[in-house]
N, C-alpha and C positions, 0 to 999 in steps of 0.2 A: 967680432963675431964672425962666424960661416952665412953668407947670405946664399942661397941656390936659385938657380931662374930653368926655368918648360921648358921646352916649348919653343910655341915661335918666336915669345923672351928670353933664349937660350941663345935660340936663334943669328936675335937681332944686336944681341950682347957677343956674342959671337966665345962663350964659355959656362962650361954651366955652375961655378962654384966658385966663387972667392972671399977669402979672408975679409972681410972689411973690418976699419978702424974707425969709429966717427966716437960724437956727442951727440946723437937726435936724439929727439928724450921721445916721439910716437915714429913709426912705419911712413907717418908723410912728412915727417924732416929731415927719413932717411930716404925715402927716394930724390926731393930734392936735392941735396947730397951725392947723391948717385944724377939723375940727371945733369947738371955740372960739372961734371967728368969730361963727357966728349957726346959727339953726335948719337953714337950708339943707342946708349944710356939715357939721354931724350928722348929716341925714337922709338925706342923698344918701355918708357913708360909719358909717352904723352899720352896715352886714354889714361889714366888708373878702373872706368868704369868698367874696361876690357880687361882687366887681374881681381884676381885675388892671391891672400895672402895667409899664412902662414907662422905663428912662432911659435916655433918649437913643435913641429908637428899639427900644431891645433887653425883649426878655420879660425880670423882674426879677421880684421876691422883695421886700416891705414888709419884710423883713431887714435889708436892701441897702443899702450907703451914699451918701451923696448928693455924695461929697464928686470934685468939681469939673461932676459932673452940672450937665448945661446945662439938658435939658430932662424933663419928667417927664409924665406918660400913664398916667393915671384913665381904664378902661374896661371895662364887663360882662365875659363868657369870651364869648367866638366861638363860635358853633354856625355847620356846613356840613355842607352835601350833594353 
């Protein structure tokens, strides 16, 4: 699946996207796999309350299933005015 990183998540990881092969069943399991890769991923995913996730461009939860998902995007909460 394609994993996309936006804003400071992209800055910490050092790339905007990557193709990831994973057996993770949920977003939370995918995050655990990514955290285990190296320190920059651990830093980016240290505080999940500071992150949002979208699955195939729909706002989702970290407990949601990855079954059939082609794109996962991680980004900080948006503020507007």
